[in-house]
BAFI-3210 file (N, C-alpha, C; in Angstrom, 3 decimals, decimal comma, padded with zeros to 6 digits):
// residues 254
n [1|2|3|4|5|6|7|8|9|10|11|12|13|14|15|16|17|18|19|20|21|22|23|24|25|26|27|28|29|30|31|32|33|34|35|36|37|38|39|40|41|42|43|44|45|46|47|48|49|50|51|52|53|54|55|56|57|58|59|60|61|62|63|64|65|66|67|68|69|70|71|72|73|74|75|76|77|78|79|80|81|82|83|84|85|86|87|88|89|90|91|92|93|94|95|96|97|98|99|100|101|102|103|104|105|106|107|108|109|110|111|112|113|114|115|116|117|118|119|120|121|122|123|124|125|126|127|128|129|130|131|132|133|134|135|136|137|138|139|140|141|142|143|144|145|146|147|148|149|150|151|152|153|154|155|156|157|158|159|160|161|162|163|164|165|166|167|168|169|170|171|172|173|174|175|176|177|178|179|180|181|182|183|184|185|186|187|188|189|190|191|192|193|194|195|196|197|198|199|200|201|202|203|204|205|206|207|208|209|210|211|212|213|214|215|216|217|218|219|220|221|222|223|224|225|226|227|228|229|230|231|232|233|234|235|236|237|238|239|240|241|242|243|244|245|246|247|248|249|250|251|252|253|254]
n.u [-007,901|-004,593|-001,987|-000,036|000,704|002,420|005,700|007,559|009,573|012,080|012,205|012,193|010,127|008,693|005,934|004,268|002,108|000,968|-000,632|-003,359|-006,464|-006,117|-003,309|-002,641|-003,770|-002,160|000,391|000,047|-000,651|001,698|003,387|002,216|003,029|005,661|007,331|009,377|008,312|008,448|006,654|005,292|004,004|002,100|000,519|-001,109|000,017|-000,987|-002,728|-000,836|000,654|-001,192|-001,231|001,412|001,238|-000,394|001,299|003,365|001,924|001,478|003,914|006,015|008,705|008,258|008,718|008,331|007,903|007,655|006,894|006,770|006,084|006,460|008,554|011,920|013,917|012,705|012,356|014,992|015,846|014,090|014,792|017,403|016,931|015,617|017,648|019,434|017,987|016,959|018,867|018,617|016,375|013,555|010,985|008,930|006,181|004,242|001,903|000,858|-001,403|-003,141|-005,133|-007,190|-010,623|-012,563|-014,554|-013,083|-012,924|-012,768|-010,371|-007,273|-003,900|-002,332|-003,857|-003,700|-000,893|-000,230|-001,695|-000,582|002,109|002,017|000,623|001,667|004,264|005,884|006,579|008,855|011,249|011,049|011,599|014,168|015,617|015,026|015,742|018,645|018,935|018,104|019,773|019,698|017,800|014,228|010,913|008,661|005,661|002,921|000,024|-002,918|-005,920|-009,298|-009,885|-007,806|-008,370|-011,031|-013,581|-014,573|-016,892|-015,743|-013,155|-010,972|-008,267|-007,125|-007,603|-006,094|-003,566|-003,255|-003,284|-000,884|000,790|000,492|001,597|004,250|004,941|005,098|007,279|009,364|009,396|010,483|013,021|014,074|013,672|015,808|017,629|016,629|014,569|011,208|008,491|005,209|001,639|-001,307|-004,662|-007,255|-010,718|-013,825|-013,432|-014,383|-013,019|-011,358|-010,811|-013,009|-014,740|-014,487|-015,912|-018,765|-020,983|-020,891|-022,432|-024,230|-022,433|-021,200|-023,402|-024,352|-022,067|-021,745|-024,085|-023,605|-021,456|-020,332|-019,404|-020,813|-020,332|-018,552|-015,099|-012,617|-010,084|-008,462|-008,677|-007,173|-004,709|-004,170|-003,715|-001,393|000,325|000,460|001,793|004,338|005,359|007,026|005,318|004,712|006,827|007,176|005,656|005,609|005,544|002,772|-000,694|-002,833|-006,253|-008,407|-011,466|-013,794|-015,088|-016,365|-015,381|-015,661|-018,209|-019,052]
n.v [015,135|016,226|015,363|016,957|016,719|014,635|014,476|014,114|015,314|015,662|012,981|010,333|008,896|006,106|005,362|002,812|002,305|004,820|006,687|007,115|006,806|004,866|004,843|007,437|008,959|008,117|009,008|011,823|012,272|011,519|013,478|015,735|015,347|015,896|014,506|013,843|012,464|009,657|008,695|005,953|004,718|002,974|003,114|005,540|008,568|011,119|011,022|010,379|012,703|014,419|013,454|014,078|016,851|017,231|016,322|018,223|020,540|020,106|020,564|018,837|017,271|015,878|012,895|011,385|008,131|005,814|002,436|-001,067|-002,994|-005,686|-006,238|-006,876|-005,403|-002,902|-002,170|-001,892|000,396|002,279|002,414|003,298|005,866|006,962|006,883|008,630|011,046|011,416|010,458|008,390|006,257|006,137|005,232|002,760|002,037|-000,498|-000,580|-000,910|-002,708|-005,356|-007,622|-010,493|-010,643|-013,133|-016,174|-018,923|-021,320|-020,475|-019,292|-018,876|-020,229|-018,019|-015,818|-016,313|-016,185|-013,562|-012,047|-012,888|-012,113|-009,266|-008,494|-009,918|-011,178|-009,043|-007,568|-008,679|-008,253|-005,459|-004,886|-005,979|-004,277|-001,822|-001,764|-001,605|001,126|002,266|003,492|004,338|002,754|002,109|001,985|-000,440|-000,779|-002,720|-002,808|-004,390|-006,436|-007,268|-009,646|-011,366|-012,811|-013,448|-015,134|-014,039|-013,541|-014,207|-013,433|-015,040|-015,300|-012,769|-012,587|-014,777|-013,915|-011,668|-012,856|-014,257|-012,062|-010,890|-012,913|-012,860|-010,332|-010,819|-012,598|-011,075|-009,109|-010,244|-010,745|-008,277|-006,463|-006,487|-004,954|-002,483|-001,886|-001,687|-003,716|-003,824|-004,195|-002,813|-003,481|-002,877|-002,091|-002,298|-000,149|002,500|002,545|002,805|000,145|-001,339|-001,130|-003,307|-005,289|-007,257|-006,991|-004,477|-002,196|-003,408|-004,545|-002,267|-000,992|-002,962|-003,300|-000,781|-000,759|-002,809|-001,977|-001,086|001,492|003,068|003,992|003,631|002,598|005,029|006,257|008,114|007,200|004,859|005,930|007,409|005,357|004,250|006,435|006,501|004,021|004,496|006,322|007,566|006,701|004,085|002,385|-000,142|-001,810|-004,598|-006,668|-006,736|-006,720|-004,220|-003,736|-001,717|-000,869|000,081|-001,674|-003,610|-006,247|-007,680|-008,416|-010,876]
n.w [010,040|009,771|009,911|010,975|013,612|013,775|013,151|010,382|009,073|006,636|006,078|003,654|001,256|-000,525|-002,481|-003,883|-006,678|-006,495|-007,801|-007,549|-005,645|-002,701|-002,640|-003,506|-001,405|000,734|-000,099|-000,113|002,562|003,892|002,893|004,044|006,604|006,402|004,645|001,729|-001,355|-003,412|-006,191|-007,501|-010,560|-013,090|-015,503|-015,909|-016,316|-016,034|-013,806|-011,886|-011,893|-010,762|-008,154|-007,480|-007,534|-005,319|-003,293|-003,463|-002,903|-000,271|000,738|000,247|-001,621|-004,799|-006,639|-009,661|-011,018|-013,537|-013,418|-013,523|-010,888|-010,783|-012,369|-012,478|-013,794|-014,192|-011,498|-010,630|-012,040|-010,945|-008,194|-008,436|-009,410|-007,204|-005,283|-006,462|-006,510|-003,882|-002,154|-000,387|001,521|003,664|004,164|002,850|001,007|000,018|-002,150|-004,693|-006,692|-008,338|-010,273|-011,054|-011,214|-010,795|-010,631|-008,846|-010,321|-012,886|-013,288|-014,973|-015,316|-016,035|-015,124|-012,371|-011,862|-012,630|-010,768|-008,320|-008,699|-008,797|-006,434|-004,216|-004,615|-005,426|-003,173|-001,982|-003,742|-003,689|-000,996|-000,843|-002,478|-001,377|001,384|001,556|001,081|003,367|005,538|008,172|009,386|009,074|007,636|006,368|004,758|003,914|001,873|002,389|002,147|003,201|002,001|002,390|004,615|004,605|002,771|-000,344|-002,916|-006,212|-005,679|-005,366|-006,412|-005,841|-003,080|-002,110|-002,866|-001,249|001,263|001,119|000,951|003,531|005,083|004,176|005,101|007,887|007,986|006,849|008,790|011,179|010,329|009,599|011,687|013,667|012,284|012,428|010,729|010,407|009,739|008,643|008,080|006,553|006,490|004,432|004,667|002,824|000,243|-001,781|-004,587|-007,832|-008,347|-007,576|-009,654|-011,250|-010,141|-010,602|-008,972|-007,796|-006,818|-005,081|-003,286|-002,152|-000,935|000,894|002,457|003,661|005,156|006,983|008,471|011,607|012,201|010,516|007,969|004,809|004,582|003,887|001,566|002,988|005,615|005,603|004,938|007,252|009,101|008,038|008,379|011,186|011,624|010,581|012,239|015,272|017,257|016,837|017,382|018,504|017,019|015,171|012,438|012,225|011,187|010,678|010,817|009,049|008,996|010,098|011,781|010,300|009,739|012,087|012,372|011,584]
ca.u [-006,535|-003,666|-000,668|000,947|001,137|003,487|006,728|008,438|010,361|013,365|012,087|011,997|009,193|008,258|004,601|003,971|000,691|000,628|-001,255|-004,789|-007,071|-005,423|-001,916|-002,566|-004,041|-000,972|001,470|-000,232|-000,599|003,115|003,926|001,701|003,816|007,023|008,122|009,475|007,650|008,555|005,344|005,367|002,770|002,348|-000,135|-001,699|000,908|-001,782|-003,154|000,360|001,013|-002,126|-000,706|002,619|000,801|-000,861|002,495|004,066|001,074|001,631|005,260|007,015|009,262|007,672|009,478|007,488|008,640|006,853|007,568|006,016|006,759|006,736|009,701|013,191|014,632|012,035|012,634|016,374|015,903|013,367|015,572|018,541|016,419|015,352|018,949|020,008|017,225|016,714|020,049|018,295|014,953|013,160|009,655|008,525|004,790|003,902|000,457|000,441|-002,188|-003,918|-005,653|-008,310|-011,832|-013,333|-014,678|-011,856|-012,931|-012,554|-009,042|-006,230|-002,581|-001,867|-004,570|-003,151|000,493|-000,237|-002,196|000,428|003,317|001,817|000,110|002,436|005,682|006,630|007,073|010,200|012,280|010,973|012,340|015,581|016,250|014,779|016,422|020,006|018,880|017,656|021,004|019,381|016,558|013,088|009,621|008,031|004,231|002,198|-001,418|-003,630|-007,375|-010,009|-009,915|-006,749|-008,890|-012,441|-013,929|-015,397|-017,174|-014,912|-011,945|-010,064|-006,868|-006,668|-007,581|-004,939|-002,339|-003,156|-002,893|000,555|001,431|000,537|002,571|005,584|005,168|005,543|008,620|010,301|009,445|011,409|014,366|014,557|013,567|017,125|018,342|015,943|013,541|009,973|007,607|003,829|000,650|-002,619|-005,697|-008,361|-012,064|-014,373|-013,167|-014,930|-011,971|-011,518|-010,719|-014,333|-015,485|-014,362|-016,827|-020,092|-021,988|-020,298|-023,411|-024,734|-021,332|-021,032|-024,564|-024,379|-020,925|-022,060|-025,133|-023,091|-020,304|-020,762|-019,044|-021,886|-019,925|-017,467|-013,728|-012,152|-008,631|-007,815|-008,619|-006,037|-003,515|-003,919|-003,125|-000,009|001,069|000,724|002,770|005,694|005,705|007,626|004,279|004,570|008,172|007,152|004,746|006,465|004,896|001,334|-001,632|-003,895|-007,458|-009,083|-012,716|-014,962|-015,739|-017,068|-014,925|-015,981|-019,648|-019,333]
ca.v [014,995|016,690|014,769|017,915|016,334|013,650|015,188|013,254|016,214|015,126|011,576|010,078|007,773|005,588|004,763|002,171|002,481|006,065|007,677|007,321|006,043|004,724|005,242|008,906|009,452|007,851|009,899|013,190|012,303|011,506|014,803|016,652|015,135|016,378|013,628|013,874|011,218|009,099|008,162|004,959|004,454|002,082|003,479|006,864|009,610|012,282|010,845|010,455|014,122|015,008|013,085|014,878|018,206|017,185|016,209|019,507|021,508|019,829|020,970|017,817|017,108|014,706|012,260|010,442|007,099|004,751|001,171|-002,276|-003,513|-007,104|-006,328|-006,596|-004,344|-001,648|-001,840|-001,420|001,778|003,145|002,639|004,151|007,239|007,409|007,135|009,826|012,247|011,560|010,065|007,260|005,981|005,868|004,618|002,089|001,599|-001,380|-000,415|-001,282|-003,941|-005,683|-008,969|-010,928|-010,867|-014,214|-017,366|-019,717|-022,349|-019,851|-018,686|-019,557|-020,050|-016,653|-014,973|-016,580|-015,723|-012,099|-011,523|-013,169|-011,323|-007,861|-008,255|-010,562|-011,422|-007,788|-007,016|-009,170|-007,448|-004,078|-004,848|-006,264|-003,092|-000,652|-001,796|-001,053|002,586|002,690|003,422|004,590|002,057|002,638|001,305|-001,003|-000,994|-003,334|-002,563|-005,641|-006,279|-008,265|-010,906|-012,242|-013,608|-013,774|-015,570|-013,050|-014,041|-013,775|-012,805|-016,117|-015,019|-011,586|-012,921|-015,637|-013,109|-010,796|-013,716|-014,473|-010,786|-010,721|-013,883|-012,335|-009,225|-011,372|-013,159|-009,958|-008,349|-010,821|-010,683|-006,907|-005,681|-006,250|-003,946|-001,200|-001,707|-002,238|-004,134|-004,034|-004,101|-002,222|-004,163|-001,941|-002,601|-001,985|001,241|002,765|003,000|002,327|-001,314|-001,936|-001,103|-004,610|-006,219|-007,209|-006,643|-003,335|-001,387|-004,225|-004,681|-001,005|-000,754|-003,932|-003,041|000,397|-001,126|-003,728|-001,410|-000,421|002,913|003,758|004,437|002,875|003,064|005,952|006,239|008,887|006,372|003,955|006,772|007,747|004,181|004,170|007,504|006,020|002,937|004,969|007,353|007,057|006,121|002,657|001,809|-001,548|-002,545|-005,407|-007,801|-006,704|-006,248|-003,411|-003,719|-000,418|-001,169|000,572|-002,765|-004,503|-007,630|-008,373|-008,652|-012,256]
ca.w [010,565|008,746|010,057|011,475|014,949|013,588|012,388|009,590|008,231|006,200|005,706|002,225|001,128|-001,820|-002,465|-005,160|-007,007|-005,814|-008,682|-007,304|-004,569|-001,430|-002,817|-003,517|-000,052|001,552|-000,535|000,339|004,028|004,283|002,578|005,060|007,817|006,183|003,768|000,275|-001,748|-004,757|-006,571|-008,566|-011,308|-014,223|-016,764|-016,088|-015,814|-015,650|-012,420|-011,048|-011,780|-009,794|-006,834|-007,264|-007,203|-003,940|-002,446|-003,460|-002,206|001,164|001,143|-000,021|-002,962|-005,446|-007,702|-010,396|-011,730|-014,134|-013,134|-013,224|-009,697|-010,984|-013,279|-011,815|-014,518|-013,854|-010,097|-010,538|-012,514|-010,023|-006,978|-008,806|-009,486|-005,835|-004,642|-007,093|-006,159|-002,445|-001,391|000,476|001,694|005,046|004,213|001,622|001,090|-001,097|-002,328|-006,048|-006,688|-009,522|-010,094|-011,874|-010,431|-011,435|-009,797|-008,830|-011,357|-014,197|-013,332|-015,727|-014,695|-016,281|-014,166|-011,038|-011,753|-012,695|-009,505|-007,294|-008,957|-008,458|-005,086|-003,152|-004,911|-005,614|-001,910|-001,672|-004,398|-003,196|000,264|-001,102|-003,057|-000,547|002,684|001,494|001,071|004,695|006,333|009,583|009,679|008,331|007,729|005,185|004,995|002,803|001,912|002,148|002,118|004,001|001,267|002,889|005,727|004,403|001,413|-001,027|-004,261|-007,351|-005,138|-004,976|-006,726|-005,102|-001,664|-001,846|-002,989|-000,077|002,375|000,951|001,278|004,981|005,597|003,876|006,043|009,167|007,853|006,701|010,041|012,152|009,766|009,444|012,930|014,279|011,495|012,602|009,704|010,938|008,643|009,064|007,001|006,803|005,721|004,240|004,459|001,502|-000,120|-003,111|-005,490|-009,209|-008,389|-007,394|-010,915|-011,888|-009,487|-011,240|-007,959|-007,094|-006,084|-003,978|-002,326|-001,434|-000,084|001,984|003,332|004,470|006,110|008,002|009,166|012,838|012,169|009,806|006,633|004,208|004,776|002,853|001,417|004,052|006,816|005,427|004,993|008,655|009,734|007,557|009,052|012,541|011,631|010,250|013,215|016,508|018,106|016,520|017,406|018,914|016,127|014,298|011,797|012,482|010,172|011,279|009,991|009,046|008,303|010,832|012,486|009,370|009,755|013,339|012,400|011,238]
c.u [-005,540|-002,304|000,345|001,430|002,219|004,508|007,662|009,318|011,724|013,318|011,758|011,188|009,004|006,887|004,358|002,460|000,153|-000,139|-002,706|-005,220|-006,283|-003,975|-001,742|-002,778|-002,833|000,151|001,265|-000,151|000,844|003,764|003,465|002,486|005,283|007,867|008,247|009,005|007,931|007,244|005,523|003,996|003,116|001,777|-000,472|-000,816|000,127|-002,250|-001,971|000,792|000,071|-001,697|000,520|002,264|000,306|000,290|003,197|003,248|001,172|003,033|006,347|007,566|008,702|008,582|008,582|008,348|007,681|007,586|006,549|006,721|007,040|007,941|010,984|013,959|014,041|012,369|014,038|016,496|015,204|014,185|016,847|018,114|016,147|016,657|019,581|019,319|017,131|017,931|019,829|016,797|014,687|011,861|009,339|007,109|004,462|002,388|-000,029|-000,265|-002,908|-004,510|-006,864|-009,480|-012,711|-013,548|-013,423|-011,798|-012,745|-011,169|-008,088|-004,909|-002,036|-002,542|-003,928|-001,764|000,564|-000,631|-001,180|001,663|003,162|001,517|000,983|003,923|006,491|007,197|008,502|011,290|012,230|011,773|013,832|016,317|016,100|015,585|017,865|020,049|018,469|018,818|020,763|018,116|015,411|011,845|009,218|006,583|003,624|000,701|-002,139|-005,130|-008,018|-010,091|-008,811|-007,274|-010,326|-012,665|-014,927|-015,656|-016,277|-013,540|-010,847|-008,598|-006,343|-006,591|-006,393|-003,640|-002,161|-002,801|-001,395|001,334|001,566|001,500|003,996|005,929|005,704|006,964|009,680|010,484|010,468|012,854|014,936|014,487|014,924|017,963|017,697|014,916|012,283|008,984|006,231|002,910|-000,598|-003,614|-006,918|-009,680|-012,544|-014,226|-013,658|-013,859|-012,233|-011,508|-012,088|-015,165|-015,459|-015,273|-018,206|-021,193|-021,555|-021,316|-023,967|-023,688|-021,157|-022,179|-024,600|-023,239|-021,185|-023,094|-024,585|-021,918|-020,758|-020,471|-020,047|-021,524|-018,835|-016,106|-013,339|-010,631|-007,896|-007,715|-007,417|-004,729|-003,168|-003,273|-001,670|000,852|001,413|001,848|004,188|006,161|006,392|006,610|004,178|005,909|008,220|006,105|005,609|005,661|003,392|000,537|-002,770|-005,074|-008,163|-010,382|-013,970|-015,725|-016,435|-016,691|-015,257|-017,465|-020,036|-019,904]
c.v [015,353|016,023|015,709|017,567|015,263|014,264|014,202|014,096|015,616|013,663|011,450|008,801|007,381|004,976|004,134|002,239|003,775|007,077|007,983|006,583|006,054|005,176|006,747|009,474|009,255|008,822|011,314|013,286|012,305|012,863|015,830|016,541|015,504|015,570|014,164|012,509|010,868|008,381|007,211|004,816|003,557|002,620|004,969|007,956|010,846|012,193|010,923|011,906|014,847|014,673|013,922|016,311|018,271|017,098|017,551|020,590|021,335|020,152|019,966|017,889|015,829|014,207|011,230|009,392|006,016|003,431|000,070|-002,960|-005,010|-007,322|-005,948|-005,463|-002,977|-001,210|-001,288|000,034|002,717|003,424|003,433|005,611|007,794|007,737|008,411|011,100|012,492|011,218|008,876|007,119|005,666|005,075|004,016|001,568|000,800|-001,405|-000,865|-002,629|-004,113|-007,069|-009,230|-011,276|-011,866|-015,335|-018,224|-020,714|-021,790|-019,222|-019,537|-019,409|-018,636|-015,668|-015,072|-015,959|-014,195|-011,504|-011,725|-012,289|-009,880|-007,681|-008,812|-010,621|-010,135|-007,240|-007,447|-008,385|-005,970|-003,945|-005,053|-005,064|-001,863|-000,623|-001,282|000,481|003,150|002,602|003,631|003,863|002,662|001,793|000,767|-001,311|-001,609|-003,063|-003,843|-005,369|-007,416|-009,617|-011,859|-013,202|-014,075|-014,207|-014,588|-013,562|-013,392|-013,248|-013,829|-015,768|-013,843|-011,891|-013,782|-014,841|-012,198|-011,604|-014,005|-013,213|-010,620|-011,711|-013,390|-011,164|-009,761|-011,914|-012,072|-009,218|-008,923|-010,765|-009,270|-006,070|-005,478|-005,205|-002,572|-000,896|-002,431|-002,491|-004,449|-003,936|-003,394|-002,938|-003,269|-002,678|-002,269|-000,492|001,450|003,405|002,457|000,803|-001,972|-001,926|-002,457|-005,656|-006,125|-006,772|-005,427|-002,581|-002,139|-004,346|-003,420|-000,762|-001,672|-003,680|-001,837|000,055|-001,944|-003,164|-000,659|001,078|003,730|004,281|003,519|003,440|003,964|005,880|006,989|008,097|005,431|004,741|007,145|006,580|004,000|005,216|007,097|004,990|003,391|006,057|006,739|006,430|004,617|001,926|000,354|-002,353|-003,288|-006,594|-007,867|-006,270|-005,526|-003,365|-002,377|-000,587|-000,730|-000,511|-003,781|-005,973|-008,367|-008,727|-010,079|-012,428]
c.w [009,479|008,826|010,670|012,882|014,915|012,640|011,700|008,656|007,918|005,815|004,220|002,050|-000,330|-001,630|-003,831|-005,408|-006,423|-006,636|-008,340|-006,043|-003,274|-001,545|-002,812|-002,119|000,862|001,197|-000,003|001,860|004,517|004,008|003,601|006,361|007,631|005,220|002,347|-000,208|-003,209|-005,062|-007,749|-009,231|-012,483|-015,524|-016,896|-015,483|-015,354|-014,209|-011,463|-010,848|-010,815|-008,369|-006,510|-006,887|-005,765|-002,951|-002,337|-002,760|-000,697|001,660|000,868|-001,432|-003,548|-006,562|-008,365|-011,079|-012,218|-013,970|-012,913|-012,054|-009,794|-011,897|-012,553|-012,472|-014,193|-012,432|-009,934|-010,945|-011,543|-008,766|-007,249|-008,845|-008,088|-005,123|-005,168|-006,605|-004,662|-001,591|-000,468|000,605|003,161|005,153|002,852|001,818|-000,164|-001,243|-003,702|-006,031|-008,011|-009,285|-010,941|-010,965|-011,174|-010,421|-009,915|-009,982|-012,764|-014,330|-014,162|-014,977|-014,889|-015,330|-012,787|-010,882|-011,764|-011,352|-008,387|-007,467|-008,493|-006,968|-003,970|-003,461|-005,008|-004,311|-001,628|-002,403|-004,005|-001,903|000,030|-001,685|-002,166|000,730|002,603|001,453|002,426|005,677|007,820|010,027|008,899|008,536|006,362|005,555|003,734|002,972|001,477|002,072|002,900|003,308|001,666|003,944|005,522|002,957|000,811|-002,441|-005,320|-006,935|-004,824|-005,218|-005,915|-003,609|-001,297|-001,916|-001,783|001,179|002,320|001,322|002,790|005,629|005,368|004,781|007,371|009,079|007,657|008,020|011,010|011,650|009,779|010,718|013,605|013,542|011,634|011,538|010,177|009,808|009,205|007,850|007,494|005,901|005,640|004,096|003,051|001,248|-001,550|-003,993|-006,888|-009,291|-008,287|-008,674|-011,620|-011,247|-010,136|-010,272|-007,139|-006,237|-004,875|-002,875|-001,491|-000,455|001,121|002,967|004,228|005,540|007,271|008,800|010,411|012,845|011,368|008,436|006,105|004,631|003,604|002,731|002,529|005,351|006,767|005,528|006,432|009,396|009,313|008,261|010,485|012,550|011,314|011,212|014,431|017,452|017,934|016,555|017,855|018,142|015,108|013,747|011,975|011,247|010,875|010,319|010,160|008,275|009,065|011,570|011,617|009,581|011,044|013,427|012,003|009,838]
res [m|s|g|i|d|i|d|l|k|g|k|r|a|l|v|t|g|g|s|r|g|i|g|r|a|i|a|v|r|l|a|e|a|g|c|d|v|a|i|n|y|l|r|n|r|g|q|a|e|e|t|a|a|g|v|e|a|a|g|g|k|a|l|l|h|k|c|n|v|a|s|g|e|d|l|g|a|m|f|e|a|i|h|e|s|f|g|g|l|d|i|l|v|s|n|a|a|s|g|v|i|k|p|a|m|e|l|t|p|r|h|w|q|w|t|m|d|i|n|a|a|a|l|l|p|l|a|q|r|g|v|p|l|m|s|d|g|g|h|i|i|a|v|s|s|l|g|a|r|r|a|i|p|n|y|a|a|v|g|a|s|k|a|a|l|e|s|l|v|r|h|l|a|i|e|l|a|p|k|g|v|l|v|n|a|v|s|a|g|v|v|d|t|d|a|l|k|h|f|p|n|r|d|q|l|l|g|e|s|a|r|r|t|p|r|g|r|l|t|e|p|a|d|v|a|d|a|v|l|f|l|v|s|p|l|a|n|m|m|v|g|q|t|i|i|v|d|g|g|y|s|i|m|g]
***
């Protein structure tokens, strides 16, 4: 699927954590549909430049901005740059994620706060700064994970942060829908990205997940990007405060 059947020409998007994996797939898919895309990254500019090249190859204008989404000062500078370059914003995808993969009893307050700040708390200031740039309404999409609803070994901090993220999506949705800003989330199944390298049982997790998925394969970044494209299209004009699970049926297997 290329996205050419959904026309978003002239729309302006921001994808946080857009340098790789799911974020990169979303940025390129939006560009294929006609968007100009601001790509937020924190550490690896080289990977961010690869995403920008993909956006431009798809016909979109790319804007790179290094920013820690948990920093108010960084966010202010990023949204100023977006306003300067794009003149406004139509789509905000909160995808940047981090976290500590440890058993709950080994987590420190610092582990907990870092994970919450990046995965859940950042959505609020992103919305507060992004919505004023959405003069004609728009879309906010948060990227969550199955850990928000299921207990996964070593995933206590990240899972709790994703549950908080999905709750915030619902609360923002009812507040912003009257303003024409639609807020939803996409919850990804097990995706083989760099984040999984931090799991001590990575190979076992991937193999077991593929075996238990009715669709017969793992979720891929492009699958998540397609769901995001749907949610920001006119096809989803009555989708408000929802979390769409993209996992090939894995989560319904019990």
